[in-house]
N, C-alpha and C positions, 0 to 999 in steps of 0.2 A: 205551212210555209211562212205565214205572217209571224207566228210566235217564234220560229227558229231565227228569223232575221231581226226582229225587234225586241225579243225578250232579253233577259239578263245574260243568257249564254251568247246571244247575238252581239250584245255590247262587249262581252268578254272577248269574242273573236276579233272584233274591230280594234280593241285595245292591244290584243296579241299581235296583230298585223303591224302596229306602230311601235312595238317594243323590241329592243335589241336583246341579244342573247344574254342570259344571266338569271339571277334569282327571280326577278319579276316576270321574265319570259316563261320560265318553268312554272311559275304560279298560274299565269294565264293560259298556259298550254293544257292544264288539267280542267276538264269540264266541271262546271258547278252542278250540284245535285239537281235532278229533275224536280220541278215544282209540284209535280203530282206524286212525289214520293211520300210514303208513310213515314212518320217520325221515327219509328223503331229502326228504319233502314238508314238513318242519317247520323253522321258524326257531327256533333255540335262543339264548337270551340267557344267557351265562355271566357270573356276577357274583360279586364278592368285596367285602366291607366290611373296612376296618381300623377298629378301635374302641379305646376306652380300656380295655375289659375285656369280660367276657361276661355281665354282669348287665344285662338289657335294661331294668330299672326305673331304674337309676342311671347306667350307662355310656352312651356316645354314639358315633355314627359320626363318624370324622374323615376318611375318604376312601372313595371308591367307584371301582371299576374294572370294566369289562365289555367283552366282545367277543362277536360273534355267530358261530354256526355255521349255514351254509346249504348244502343239498345235501351234507351230511356233510363240509363243508370249513370251516376256520376263516377268516373274512374279516377280515384285519388292518385293512382300511380302515374297519371299524366300531368300532375300539377307542376307548374313552373312559375318561379318568381325571380325577377331580375331588377336590380337597381341600375339606372341608366346614367352613364357618365355625362357630366357637363362641367364646364369651366366657369359658368356663371355663379355668382353668389346667390344662394337661395333666400327668398324673402323670409323674414322671421316667422311670419304667420304660417308659411308653408312647412317650416321645420317643426313648429309646434303641432300642427295638425297631423302630418304624416310620419313624424319621428324619423325623418331621413335628414342627415346632416350634410354640411358641405364636404366633410372628409369622406363620407360614404359615396357621394356622387362623383367625387374626383377619382375614386377607385372603381367606379361602376363600369358596366359594359358599354362599349361604343354603340351609338344609335344605329349605325349601319349594320353591325353584327346582330344587334337585337332585332332589327327589322327583318333581316334575312331569316332569323329563326321564326319570327312571326309568320312570314310568308310560307315557310315550310310547314308550319303547324296548321295554317288555314287552308292550304292547297286542297281543293276538292271538297271542302267542308262548308259549314254554315256558322257565321259569327252570331253569338248572343252577347248583348251588353245591356246594362240598365242605363236608360237615357242615352241610347246608342249614338246620337248625333255627336256627342263629345268624342267618343272613341273614333268614330268615322272621320270627324274633322281632323283630328291629329294624325290618323293614319294617312289621310289624303295629303296633308301638308308634308309629312315625312317622306312619302312616296315621291312627291313632286320634287322635293329637295334632293333626293338621292338619284332618282331615275328620270326626272322631268316628265313624269307621266301620272295620270289620274289613277286612283285606287278604287277598285270595285270588288264587292263581296256580298253575297246574299246574307241578309242580316235580320235578326229578330230582336225587338226592343221589349224587354220585360216590363218597363214602365208603361208602355202603351198597351201591352197585353193585360196587365193588372187593371189599368183604367177601363178597358173594355169590359172586363169581368165585373168590376165594382159598379159600373154604370148599369150593366145588365141587371144586377141585383138591387138597383135603385139606392145605392149607398151614396150619401152626400160626400163629395170630395172637398176637403179643406186644404189649406195652403201646403201642408207637409204630408198629406196622405200618401202621395206617390213616391216619397223618398224611400230608398232601398230598405233601411232598417225599420222604418215604420211599417212597411209592407210585410217584412219578415215577421215582425211582432204580430201583425194582424192574422197572418197565416200560421202562427204558432211554430215558426221555424227556429232553429238554433241561433243564438246570438254570438257573434264573433267580434274581435277587436275591430273597431271602425277605422277607416282610412288606411287600410293595408290592401294593396292591390290583389294579393292572392286570396285573402279572406273575403274581400268584396266579390271576387269572381266566384268563390264557392257559395256565398250567399245568393248571388244572382242565379247560379245553377239550380239551387234548391228552390228558389222562388219560381223559376221557369217551370219546373216540374209540378209545383203546387198549383200554379195558375192554370196551366194547360189541363190538369186533372179536373179543375173546377169548370173550365169552359167546355171541355169535351170529356165527360166521364167515361165514355167508351173508347177514348183515344182514336176516334174515327176521322180525325182531321188530316189534312195533307199540308205539306210544307207551304203551299201557296196561300193557305188560310192564315198564316202567321208572319210571313216575311214582310219587311217594308217594301213598298213599291219603289222600283228604281226607274 
C-alpha cells in the first residue's frame, strides 16, 4: 500500500489528477513499468537533446534524437531525429558545435509538436539519457511552458551507471572520464559524429547495454536497481 501511494506510479496518479485532457493527460494515464520488472520486459527510450547551452531557464533545445531498446536490443527502425524551430539567433559557438544553422531551426518542428511526439514515444516506457539531469531539466521546463505541469518519467542515467561500475572496479576517475565519448572509447564501442542528437542517443544506448552487462553479467537485475530515485 505504501509503495503504491508514494512510489513513482503514485506520483504519476497525482499528476494525472491535476492534468487536463490532452497529450500530457494521455501520457500520465499510462502506468509506468513496475520497478520489479526484468530489463528484457521493458521498452527503453534513449534520448538526447542538443541545446544552445545548459541553462534551462535561458537556453533552449534545438534538436532531439531518440532510439528504442526492446528485449535488450537496439531497434534502429525506431530512430527519430528532429530539428526544433526557434526564432532566436543561435550563438556562434552553438552553430559550430552542433552544425545546426539559423536557417535550419527556422524551418524546424514547433516545440509543441515535438513534445507531443516525445510524450507519445515515452508513454509507458523508461527514459535513458547520459547525464540525464540535462534532458530532465529541459523536459520539465518545456512541459511547464506548454501544460503548466511538472514532468515525470522513470529514468536511467548512463553516466551514473558507468561511474558505479568503474568505482566498483577501482578505476580512478579523472575530469573527463565520464563524458559519453570517453566512456564509449573505454568500452570499445563504435565512434559516431559528436554533438548530433541521434548519434549521441545511439551511443548512449550502446553504452547502457555495455555497462549493464559489466554490472550484471547474468542480467539478473531489476528496473529498481538502475532507475534514478524520484
